[in-house]
Structures are given as structure tokens and as C-alpha cells.
N, C-alpha and C positions, 0 to 999 in steps of 0.2 A: 504494500500500500504506500509506503513512504516513497518508493521509486516513482509512483504515478502522480504524486503531488507536484504540481508545477513549481519551479524554482521561485517564482514570484510569490506564491502562497507560502512557501517555506520561509522566505525572507519576511513576509508579513507576520507570520507566527512568532518569529524571533522578536520583531519589533513590538508586537502586542505584549509579549511576556516581559520585555524590557521596560514597558510602560506600566507594569504592575498587574496585568491581567493574570488570572489563575489559568492553569492548564485546562481545567474544566470549562471555564468561560471561553477560552480560545476555541476549544472543541465545538461548543455550541455556536459560536459566531461563524465558524468556518465549515460546519457540517462534518467535522471529522471526529473520530473517537479520541478519548483521553490517551489511549495507548499510541495512536498515530501522532498526536501532538507531542507527547513526551519523547517519542523516538526521533522526531524531526529536531526538537530542541537539543536532545542528546547528541545527535549526529553533527549538529552545528557547533558543538562545544560550549553550549550555554551552561553557566554555573547556576545550579538550582537554588532557590531560596529555601530556607528551613520551613518545615511544615507549620501550619497554623496561621501563617500570614502575619501582617503587622497588627498587633493588638494595641490600639490606642486606648488610653484610659478615658472614660467619660468623666465629666466634672464630678458627678456623684461618687464614682468609684475612687477618684483621687482623694476626696474628702474622707471617705471611709478608711482608706489605707494610710492617711496622714500625710500625703504628699501635697 
């Protein structure tokens, strides 16, 4: 499947990931599976973010934690 994805689409997937989109969101936006998107990014040498994403504290959560 990765072989049949056009180079332009692969480049777009890398750009989307670099802008902060999740692999699942990229898959939904491009009509590709999670596995396909992950493989394209891996083949392109992308450094993957850690799981869970960016967890920003809400103002209420910051007050509770004392920050």
C-alpha cells in the first residue's frame, strides 16, 4: 500500500504530522489507514512524538495542582 501512495501524498502526510496532527487524524483526512500513515512516516525518517500528545493544563487543573 505504501508503494501506491503518491509521493505528493506522502510529503503531505509528513507535513501534517509536523504541524501536530495525530496519525489517526492524518489517516482520516487522507482516507488511509493508521498503519499506512505510520509506515509512510517511518519510511520518511520522521521522529515520532511520545504517546498521549501535548497535555496542557486547564486553568482549573493548574489551581488544583498548585501551579
